[in-house]
C-alpha positions as CSV (number, residue, x, y, z in Angstrom):
1,X,16.8,-1.9,-36.6
2,X,14.2,0.9,-36.4
3,X,11.1,0.2,-34.4
4,X,8.0,0.8,-36.5
5,X,6.6,2.9,-33.7
6,X,9.5,5.3,-33.3
7,X,7.9,7.9,-35.6
8,X,4.8,8.1,-33.3
9,X,4.8,11.3,-31.3
10,X,3.8,10.1,-27.8
11,X,6.3,8.4,-25.5
12,X,4.8,5.8,-23.2
13,X,7.0,4.8,-20.2
14,X,6.1,1.6,-18.2
15,X,8.1,1.2,-15.0
16,X,8.2,-0.6,-11.7
17,X,10.7,-1.3,-9.0
18,X,10.5,-3.1,-5.7
19,X,12.4,-1.1,-3.1
20,X,11.5,0.1,0.4
21,X,9.8,3.5,0.3
22,X,9.3,5.8,3.3
23,X,7.7,9.2,3.5
24,X,5.1,8.1,1.0
25,X,3.1,11.3,0.9
26,X,6.1,13.4,0.4
27,X,7.2,11.4,-2.6
28,X,3.7,11.1,-3.9
29,X,3.4,14.9,-3.8
30,X,6.7,15.5,-5.5
31,X,6.0,13.1,-8.3
32,X,2.4,14.5,-8.8
33,X,3.7,18.0,-9.0
34,X,6.3,17.1,-11.6
35,X,3.7,15.2,-13.7
36,X,1.3,18.2,-13.5
37,X,4.0,20.7,-14.4
38,X,5.1,18.5,-17.4
39,X,1.5,17.7,-18.6
40,X,2.1,14.0,-18.1
41,X,-0.8,11.6,-18.0
42,X,-1.1,8.1,-16.7
43,X,-1.1,6.2,-13.4
44,X,1.6,5.8,-10.8
45,X,1.2,3.7,-7.6
46,X,3.4,4.1,-4.6
47,X,3.5,1.7,-1.7
48,X,6.0,0.8,1.0
49,X,7.2,-2.0,-1.3
50,X,7.9,0.1,-4.3
51,X,6.6,2.1,-7.3
52,X,4.7,0.9,-10.4
53,X,2.9,2.5,-13.3
54,X,2.7,3.8,-16.8
55,X,2.9,7.4,-17.9
56,X,2.8,9.2,-21.3
57,X,3.9,12.5,-22.8
58,X,6.7,13.9,-24.9
59,X,10.2,12.4,-24.5
60,X,11.4,15.5,-22.7
61,X,8.4,15.6,-20.3
62,X,8.9,11.9,-19.5
63,X,12.6,12.4,-18.8
64,X,11.8,15.2,-16.3
65,X,9.4,13.0,-14.3
66,X,11.7,10.0,-14.3
67,X,14.5,12.2,-13.0
68,X,12.3,13.1,-10.0
69,X,11.5,9.4,-9.3
70,X,15.2,8.5,-9.5
71,X,16.0,11.0,-6.7
72,X,14.2,8.6,-4.3
73,X,16.7,6.3,-2.4
74,X,16.7,2.9,-4.0
75,X,15.3,4.1,-7.4
76,X,18.5,5.6,-8.9
77,X,18.8,2.6,-11.3
78,X,15.0,2.5,-12.1
79,X,14.6,0.6,-15.4
80,X,11.9,1.8,-17.8
81,X,10.3,0.1,-20.9
82,X,9.5,2.6,-23.6
83,X,6.9,2.4,-26.4
84,X,5.2,4.9,-28.7
85,X,1.6,5.9,-29.3
86,X,-0.1,8.0,-32.0
87,X,-2.1,9.9,-29.5
88,X,-2.2,10.4,-25.7
89,X,-3.4,7.0,-24.3
90,X,-4.6,8.3,-21.0
91,X,-7.3,10.7,-19.9
92,X,-5.7,12.1,-16.8
93,X,-2.9,11.7,-14.3
94,X,-3.2,9.8,-11.0
95,X,-0.5,9.3,-8.4
96,X,-1.8,7.2,-5.6
97,X,-0.6,5.6,-2.4
98,X,-1.6,1.9,-2.1
99,X,-0.9,-1.0,0.2
100,X,0.7,-2.9,-2.7
101,X,1.9,-1.8,-6.1
102,X,0.5,-5.0,-7.5
103,X,-2.2,-6.7,-5.5
104,X,-1.8,-10.4,-4.7
105,X,-3.2,-10.4,-1.2
106,X,-0.3,-12.4,0.2
107,X,1.2,-10.0,2.8
108,X,4.1,-12.3,3.7
109,X,5.4,-12.5,0.2
110,X,8.5,-10.3,-0.3
111,X,9.9,-10.0,-3.8
112,X,13.0,-8.4,-2.3
113,X,13.8,-11.6,-0.3
114,X,13.6,-14.4,-2.9
115,X,12.3,-14.5,-6.5
116,X,12.6,-16.7,-9.5
117,X,15.6,-16.5,-11.9
118,X,15.3,-13.8,-14.5
119,X,15.5,-15.0,-18.1
120,X,16.4,-12.5,-20.8
121,X,14.1,-12.2,-23.8
122,X,16.8,-13.7,-26.1
123,X,17.0,-16.8,-23.9
124,X,13.3,-17.2,-23.3
125,X,12.6,-19.4,-26.4
126,X,15.1,-22.0,-25.4
127,X,13.7,-22.3,-21.9
128,X,10.0,-22.6,-22.9
129,X,10.9,-25.1,-25.7
130,X,12.4,-27.4,-23.2
131,X,10.0,-30.3,-22.6
132,X,11.1,-30.3,-18.9
133,X,9.6,-26.8,-18.5
134,X,6.0,-25.8,-17.9
135,X,5.0,-22.3,-18.9
136,X,2.4,-20.3,-16.9
137,X,0.7,-17.1,-18.0
138,X,0.0,-15.1,-14.8
139,X,-2.3,-12.5,-16.4
140,X,-6.0,-12.2,-16.3
141,X,-8.4,-14.1,-18.6
142,X,-9.2,-11.0,-20.8
143,X,-5.5,-10.5,-21.3
144,X,-4.7,-14.1,-22.3
145,X,-7.6,-14.1,-24.7
146,X,-5.8,-11.8,-27.1
147,X,-2.4,-13.4,-27.1
148,X,0.0,-15.7,-25.2
149,X,3.1,-17.8,-25.7
150,X,2.7,-21.0,-27.6
151,X,1.9,-23.9,-25.2
152,X,1.5,-21.7,-22.2
153,X,-0.9,-22.8,-19.4
154,X,-3.7,-20.3,-18.9
155,X,-5.0,-20.3,-15.3
156,X,-8.1,-18.4,-16.4
157,X,-7.7,-15.8,-13.6
158,X,-10.3,-13.1,-13.0
159,X,-7.8,-11.2,-10.9
160,X,-4.2,-11.7,-9.9
161,X,-5.5,-12.4,-6.3
162,X,-6.8,-15.7,-7.6
163,X,-3.3,-17.0,-8.6
164,X,-2.2,-18.4,-5.2
165,X,-5.5,-20.4,-4.8
166,X,-5.2,-21.6,-8.4
167,X,-1.6,-22.8,-7.9
168,X,-2.3,-24.6,-4.7
169,X,-5.3,-26.4,-6.2
170,X,-3.4,-27.4,-9.3
171,X,0.0,-28.0,-7.8
172,X,0.0,-31.8,-7.9
173,X,-1.2,-31.8,-11.5
174,X,1.3,-29.3,-12.6
175,X,4.4,-30.6,-10.8
176,X,3.6,-34.3,-10.7
177,X,5.1,-36.9,-8.4
178,X,8.5,-37.5,-9.9
179,X,11.2,-35.0,-10.7
180,X,9.4,-31.6,-10.7
181,X,9.6,-29.6,-13.9
182,X,11.1,-26.2,-14.3
183,X,8.4,-23.5,-14.0
184,X,8.6,-20.5,-16.3
185,X,6.2,-17.6,-15.8
186,X,5.5,-14.4,-17.6
187,X,3.3,-11.3,-17.5
188,X,2.9,-8.0,-19.3
189,X,5.9,-6.0,-17.9
190,X,7.3,-8.4,-15.3
191,X,5.9,-7.0,-12.1
192,X,3.3,-9.7,-11.4
193,X,6.0,-12.4,-11.9
194,X,8.1,-10.7,-9.1
195,X,5.3,-11.8,-6.8
196,X,4.2,-15.0,-8.4
197,X,7.7,-16.4,-8.5
198,X,8.3,-15.3,-4.9
199,X,5.1,-17.1,-4.0
200,X,6.2,-20.3,-5.6
201,X,9.6,-20.1,-3.9
202,X,7.8,-19.7,-0.6
203,X,5.7,-22.7,-1.5
204,X,8.9,-24.8,-1.8
205,X,9.2,-24.8,-5.6
206,X,12.9,-24.4,-6.5
207,X,13.3,-24.2,-10.3
208,X,11.3,-21.1,-10.9
209,X,12.0,-18.6,-13.8
210,X,10.4,-15.5,-15.2
211,X,10.7,-13.4,-18.3
212,X,12.8,-10.3,-17.5
213,X,10.9,-7.2,-18.7
214,X,7.8,-9.3,-19.4
215,X,6.0,-9.7,-22.7
216,X,6.7,-6.0,-23.7
217,X,10.4,-6.5,-23.6
218,X,10.2,-9.7,-25.5
219,X,8.1,-8.1,-28.2
220,X,10.6,-5.3,-28.4
221,X,13.7,-7.4,-28.6
222,X,12.9,-10.6,-30.3
223,X,12.4,-10.5,-34.1
224,X,9.0,-11.5,-35.2
225,X,10.3,-14.4,-37.4
226,X,11.9,-15.9,-34.3
227,X,9.0,-15.2,-31.9
228,X,7.0,-17.8,-30.1
229,X,4.4,-15.2,-29.2
230,X,0.9,-15.7,-30.7
231,X,-1.5,-12.8,-31.0
232,X,-1.2,-9.4,-29.4
233,X,-0.5,-8.1,-25.9
234,X,-3.1,-6.3,-23.9
235,X,-1.9,-3.0,-22.3
236,X,-3.7,-0.9,-19.7
237,X,-4.3,2.2,-21.8
238,X,-6.2,3.5,-24.8
239,X,-3.9,1.6,-27.2
240,X,-5.6,-1.6,-25.9
241,X,-3.0,-3.9,-27.4
242,X,0.5,-3.9,-29.0
243,X,2.3,-6.3,-31.3
244,X,5.8,-7.0,-32.2
245,X,8.0,-3.9,-32.1
246,X,5.4,-2.5,-29.6
247,X,3.4,-1.2,-32.5
248,X,-0.3,-0.4,-31.5
249,X,-2.5,-3.5,-32.2
250,X,-5.8,-4.2,-33.8
251,X,-8.2,-4.3,-30.8
252,X,-10.6,-1.7,-29.5
253,X,-11.7,-1.3,-25.9
254,X,-15.2,-1.8,-24.5
255,X,-15.6,1.3,-22.3
256,X,-18.3,-0.4,-20.2
257,X,-16.3,-3.5,-19.0
258,X,-12.8,-2.5,-20.1
259,X,-12.2,-5.7,-22.1
260,X,-10.6,-5.8,-25.5
261,X,-12.9,-6.3,-28.4
262,X,-12.3,-7.4,-32.0
263,X,-13.7,-5.8,-35.2
264,X,-16.2,-8.8,-35.2
265,X,-17.2,-8.0,-31.7
266,X,-17.8,-4.4,-32.7
267,X,-20.1,-5.5,-35.5
268,X,-22.3,-7.5,-33.1
269,X,-25.8,-6.3,-32.2
270,X,-24.7,-6.6,-28.6
271,X,-22.0,-3.9,-29.0
272,X,-22.9,-0.3,-28.3
273,X,-20.1,2.2,-28.1
274,X,-19.4,3.0,-24.5
275,X,-22.3,0.9,-23.3
276,X,-21.8,-2.9,-23.9
277,X,-20.0,-5.6,-25.9
278,X,-20.8,-9.3,-26.5
279,X,-18.7,-10.2,-23.4
280,X,-20.5,-7.9,-20.9
281,X,-24.0,-7.4,-22.4
282,X,-25.6,-10.0,-20.2
283,X,-23.5,-9.1,-17.2
284,X,-25.2,-5.6,-16.9
285,X,-28.7,-4.5,-16.2
286,X,-30.8,-2.2,-18.3
287,X,-30.3,0.5,-15.6
288,X,-26.5,0.1,-15.7
289,X,-26.4,0.3,-19.5
290,X,-28.5,3.4,-19.3
291,X,-26.0,4.9,-17.0
292,X,-23.1,4.0,-19.3
293,X,-25.1,5.5,-22.2
294,X,-25.4,8.8,-20.4
295,X,-21.7,8.8,-19.4
296,X,-20.7,8.1,-23.0
297,X,-22.9,11.0,-24.2
298,X,-21.2,13.3,-21.8
299,X,-17.8,12.1,-22.8
300,X,-18.6,12.8,-26.5
301,X,-19.9,16.3,-25.6
302,X,-16.8,17.0,-23.5
303,X,-14.5,15.9,-26.4
304,X,-16.4,18.1,-28.8
305,X,-15.8,21.0,-26.5
306,X,-12.1,20.2,-26.2
307,X,-12.1,19.2,-22.5
308,X,-11.7,16.0,-20.6
309,X,-14.8,14.4,-19.1
310,X,-14.4,14.1,-15.3
311,X,-16.0,10.7,-15.4
312,X,-13.3,9.3,-17.7
313,X,-11.5,6.4,-16.0
314,X,-8.7,3.9,-16.6
315,X,-8.6,0.2,-15.9
316,X,-6.0,-0.8,-13.4
């Protein structure tokens, strides 16, 4: 069945893989050079534990960059999740070396050593419908606010770093004193669950499962009339959210705080394009809003002149 987004011109490729990486700067340079040569935009993070990121361009340009990444030992079988966009969803290209490709702040956790059991999207509904299963959304609060699986537990995380402390504090309530439930976890593309399930295994939890390919793969593969997903899925680019079939969603982005906003939010007297939204208005000072206002003015001017504004930034 044809995806409704297949006619859109921009290919968006989300990828990650945990595999040992050496010669970080050499690989970073090779990937960055390929991205520049192909006109690719997005963000790729490289660490000793692996590679993670999302890039966008034409189908042919994306294929060229992926070919370079797959020359790295351990990445020959790199899996990629594709979606489409009506326009380039990133302002620029960044290829960066980081201590972790997804930051949990638990240096002893190794997703290559022991992780939860992968569950294919077509089997996910049966698992989370099971009354002996608890379902945990491992994403941040602004992500869960726009959509999640029916019945999922929302830890209300500000950052993924907060997950270990939240689980330890809630463990007894979640797992109880009798036969422990199965624990099913999910995130946008699957990468955070590689670490969250490894963390639970290290904490002694045995029956741990995670959605293979994350929400994005579920929304791509599972028909909407069979879906247990409610709402839209936040993505870290200018599309803001996607729905079933990975079609771009209905939310906008507040360019001050990088949170998703609804049409109702945009109609609020606390919303000012590029400056504030109802969620962040009281979190910022007048001086900060003045700075955002000036940045937004410069971005508009740069756009009118057909160039990218150097201050444009992406949420990560």
